[in-house]
Backbone as CSV, one residue per row, in Angstrom:
resi,resn,N_x,N_y,N_z,CA_x,CA_y,CA_z,C_x,C_y,C_z
1,UNK,-1.577,15.842,-21.081,-2.049,14.996,-22.508,-1.463,15.543,-23.268
2,UNK,-0.810,14.602,-23.933,0.313,14.532,-25.336,-0.666,15.181,-26.710
3,UNK,0.171,16.305,-27.464,-0.332,16.192,-28.480,-0.718,15.010,-29.426
4,UNK,-1.816,15.140,-29.906,-1.915,14.616,-31.681,-0.763,14.534,-32.366
5,UNK,-0.968,13.579,-33.045,0.375,13.356,-34.408,-1.437,13.267,-36.013
6,UNK,-0.655,13.884,-36.532,-1.335,14.688,-37.518,-1.650,13.030,-38.681
7,UNK,-0.775,12.184,-38.331,-0.565,10.428,-39.322,-2.379,9.709,-38.267
8,UNK,-1.895,10.262,-36.768,-2.666,9.728,-35.793,-4.600,10.069,-36.509
9,UNK,-4.276,11.413,-36.551,-5.539,12.212,-36.913,-6.329,11.861,-38.551
10,UNK,-5.531,11.676,-38.831,-5.856,10.925,-40.410,-6.015,9.557,-40.772
11,UNK,-6.262,8.809,-39.855,-7.071,7.767,-39.423,-8.432,7.600,-38.491
12,UNK,-8.275,8.394,-38.941,-9.550,8.518,-37.941,-11.127,8.767,-39.110
13,UNK,-12.387,8.609,-38.624,-13.375,8.969,-40.079,-13.480,10.326,-39.671
14,UNK,-14.258,11.417,-40.603,-14.582,11.983,-40.201,-15.738,13.279,-39.388
15,UNK,-16.729,12.124,-38.709,-17.454,11.891,-38.300,-16.876,12.319,-37.402
16,UNK,-15.237,11.068,-36.797,-14.614,11.031,-35.367,-13.660,11.848,-34.935
17,UNK,-13.811,13.178,-36.834,-12.752,14.562,-36.395,-13.503,15.142,-36.159
18,UNK,-14.828,15.529,-36.815,-15.494,16.521,-35.930,-16.059,16.474,-34.774
19,UNK,-16.070,14.847,-33.915,-16.447,15.124,-32.553,-15.331,15.479,-31.859
20,UNK,-14.074,15.045,-32.733,-13.473,15.080,-31.759,-12.510,16.642,-31.623
21,UNK,-12.591,17.110,-32.899,-12.881,18.956,-32.305,-13.998,19.714,-31.751
22,UNK,-15.119,18.430,-32.097,-16.395,19.762,-30.464,-15.322,19.800,-28.935
23,UNK,-15.013,18.529,-28.823,-14.489,18.311,-27.746,-13.647,18.895,-27.073
24,UNK,-12.220,19.288,-27.719,-11.107,19.767,-27.975,-11.245,21.349,-27.635
25,UNK,-12.284,21.552,-28.370,-13.163,23.039,-28.054,-13.663,23.559,-27.350
26,UNK,-14.322,22.436,-25.775,-14.667,22.678,-25.013,-13.618,22.814,-24.123
27,UNK,-12.733,21.638,-23.901,-11.930,21.846,-23.762,-10.871,23.232,-23.159
28,UNK,-10.918,23.303,-24.727,-10.385,24.540,-24.692,-10.761,25.762,-23.928
29,UNK,-12.142,25.676,-24.166,-12.658,26.940,-23.146,-12.754,27.331,-21.244
30,UNK,-13.177,25.550,-21.181,-12.410,25.196,-20.089,-11.590,25.813,-19.583
31,UNK,-10.522,25.031,-20.503,-9.274,25.689,-19.425,-8.884,27.393,-19.434
32,UNK,-9.615,28.187,-20.368,-8.817,29.276,-20.675,-9.875,29.904,-19.438
33,UNK,-11.578,29.465,-19.291,-12.052,30.165,-18.219,-11.284,29.944,-16.402
34,UNK,-10.834,28.235,-16.908,-9.746,27.966,-15.168,-8.951,28.715,-14.862
35,UNK,-7.584,29.470,-16.481,-6.139,30.526,-16.750,-7.058,31.670,-16.327
36,UNK,-7.573,32.326,-16.112,-8.229,33.624,-15.674,-9.040,33.613,-14.724
37,UNK,-9.312,32.751,-13.922,-9.698,32.583,-12.151,-8.423,31.911,-11.501
38,UNK,-6.734,31.736,-12.736,-6.209,30.796,-12.225,-6.126,30.352,-10.583
39,UNK,-6.748,29.300,-11.678,-6.826,28.000,-11.322,-6.045,26.957,-11.883
40,UNK,-5.557,27.134,-13.355,-4.492,26.417,-13.951,-3.244,26.302,-13.861
41,UNK,-3.466,25.060,-13.471,-2.072,24.898,-12.974,-0.609,24.413,-14.833
42,UNK,-1.423,23.706,-15.485,-0.250,23.224,-16.586,-1.184,24.394,-17.757
43,UNK,-0.312,25.753,-17.989,-0.670,26.904,-18.917,-0.499,26.269,-20.454
44,UNK,0.695,25.622,-20.301,1.354,25.038,-21.498,0.140,24.239,-21.925
45,UNK,-0.539,23.985,-21.586,-1.812,22.054,-22.521,-2.544,23.891,-22.733
46,UNK,-2.846,24.834,-23.044,-3.723,25.442,-23.795,-3.436,25.484,-24.709
47,UNK,-1.938,25.731,-25.339,-1.150,25.748,-26.044,-1.369,24.558,-27.632
48,UNK,-0.766,23.464,-26.206,-0.930,22.227,-27.206,-2.462,22.027,-27.316
49,UNK,-3.708,22.523,-27.058,-4.963,21.787,-27.653,-5.351,22.750,-29.263
50,UNK,-4.635,23.953,-28.505,-5.198,25.358,-30.179,-4.238,24.736,-31.497
51,UNK,-2.880,23.366,-30.943,-2.265,23.432,-32.186,-2.663,22.608,-32.046
52,UNK,-3.724,21.081,-31.740,-4.340,20.133,-31.488,-5.637,20.470,-32.650
53,UNK,-6.112,21.211,-32.335,-7.072,21.667,-32.876,-7.067,22.062,-33.983
54,UNK,-6.365,22.842,-34.548,-5.297,23.563,-35.665,-5.826,22.314,-36.828
55,UNK,-4.465,21.427,-35.914,-4.828,19.690,-36.998,-5.801,19.250,-36.964
56,UNK,-6.874,19.267,-36.761,-7.759,18.561,-36.806,-8.293,19.166,-37.711
57,UNK,-9.034,21.227,-38.224,-9.683,21.540,-38.911,-8.633,21.458,-40.763
58,UNK,-7.342,21.287,-40.461,-6.356,21.155,-41.399,-6.923,19.885,-42.385
59,UNK,-6.955,18.641,-41.306,-7.475,17.250,-41.703,-8.654,17.355,-42.695
60,UNK,-9.648,18.223,-41.757,-10.700,18.330,-42.568,-11.379,18.700,-43.251
61,UNK,-10.263,20.331,-43.300,-10.196,20.728,-45.166,-9.727,20.309,-45.796
62,UNK,-9.201,19.462,-45.749,-7.850,18.595,-46.997,-9.219,17.994,-47.630
63,UNK,-9.966,16.873,-46.316,-10.638,16.274,-46.950,-11.961,16.522,-47.644
64,UNK,-12.139,18.263,-47.279,-13.448,18.902,-47.834,-12.656,19.056,-49.143
65,UNK,-11.865,19.437,-49.034,-11.267,20.167,-50.996,-11.150,18.459,-51.864
66,UNK,-10.578,17.760,-50.989,-10.964,16.062,-51.973,-11.972,15.554,-52.269
67,UNK,-12.758,16.122,-51.835,-13.943,15.823,-52.225,-14.790,16.534,-53.319
68,UNK,-14.523,17.464,-53.167,-15.420,18.504,-53.941,-14.727,18.100,-55.331
């Protein structure tokens, strides 16, 4: 899966951002378990997920400060 671009994420609604964040965090946990069990082939995907989660949290934070 490719990394999500911030411009694409900014087009999503806040609810969609939270939903995507939750899914990404769950996927990250699953991949970490697979890595620990030596079942994961593409370990670089964990880094991509972490960066996507950071992008999502940044955009959610930006919207929260603008709304204040």
